VMD Tcl script that draws the C-alpha trace (Angstrom):
set ca {
  {33.31 151.70 80.68}
  {35.39 154.49 79.18}
  {32.53 156.87 80.40}
  {32.17 155.03 83.94}
  {36.22 155.48 84.75}
  {35.87 159.06 83.07}
  {33.25 159.89 86.14}
  {35.23 158.10 88.57}
  {38.25 160.13 87.89}
  {35.77 163.03 88.29}
  {34.47 162.11 91.62}
  {37.83 161.33 93.20}
  {38.86 164.61 91.73}
  {35.93 166.63 93.52}
  {36.53 164.59 96.76}
  {40.04 165.31 96.91}
  {39.08 169.07 96.50}
  {36.53 168.76 99.09}
  {39.17 167.14 101.59}
  {41.50 169.43 100.77}
  {39.27 172.75 101.23}
  {38.22 171.16 105.01}
  {41.73 170.67 105.86}
  {43.05 173.84 104.93}
  {40.26 175.15 107.62}
  {41.47 172.90 109.96}
  {44.55 173.99 112.98}
  {46.72 171.31 111.77}
  {45.76 170.47 108.15}
  {48.33 167.55 108.06}
  {47.06 166.20 110.96}
  {43.57 166.21 109.91}
  {44.21 164.48 106.51}
  {46.40 161.82 108.25}
  {43.29 161.09 110.55}
  {40.77 161.47 107.81}
  {42.82 158.77 105.56}
  {43.05 156.30 108.79}
  {39.25 156.66 109.11}
  {38.31 155.76 105.43}
  {40.81 152.91 105.24}
  {39.05 151.67 108.31}
  {35.88 152.17 106.64}
  {37.00 150.33 103.42}
  {38.21 147.52 105.69}
  {34.72 147.12 107.30}
  {32.61 147.40 104.69}
  {30.46 144.67 103.52}
  {30.85 143.75 99.89}
  {27.89 141.22 99.24}
  {27.46 139.28 95.65}
  {31.25 138.80 94.43}
  {33.08 135.98 94.56}
  {36.55 137.24 95.32}
  {35.56 140.43 97.92}
  {39.18 140.58 99.19}
  {40.45 141.99 95.91}
  {37.86 144.74 95.54}
  {38.79 145.52 99.05}
  {42.60 145.96 97.90}
  {41.83 148.26 95.45}
  {39.47 150.00 97.28}
  {42.49 150.96 99.93}
  {44.88 151.41 97.05}
  {42.75 154.05 95.71}
  {42.25 155.86 98.60}
  {46.06 155.56 99.36}
  {46.18 156.93 95.81}
  {43.69 159.89 96.46}
  {45.39 161.19 99.72}
  {49.12 160.71 98.09}
  {48.00 163.36 95.67}
  {47.45 166.14 98.63}
  {50.75 168.20 100.00}
  {51.15 169.96 103.34}
  {50.15 173.51 102.75}
  {52.88 175.65 101.70}
  {54.48 177.68 104.31}
  {54.44 181.03 101.89}
}
mol new
graphics top color blue
foreach p $ca { graphics top sphere $p radius 0.5 }
foreach p [lrange $ca 0 end-1] q [lrange $ca 1 end] { graphics top cylinder $p $q radius 0.2 }
display resetview
């Protein structure tokens, strides 16, 4: 389980870095991040989760993970 958690954290860091890189290339990076976060939240809300008894709990954890991922990103510095 620890190995799986470590790999998931590595994937989250990689995704955060990729999103930040793309955002930095946009004219308005903060708006891009906000729009992208909203799109990801919409996908998590609509994805079909099969084979589990309590799918709402899985969905809530996924939503929290998305929020945590995007909360780590800061607006670009003005320097």
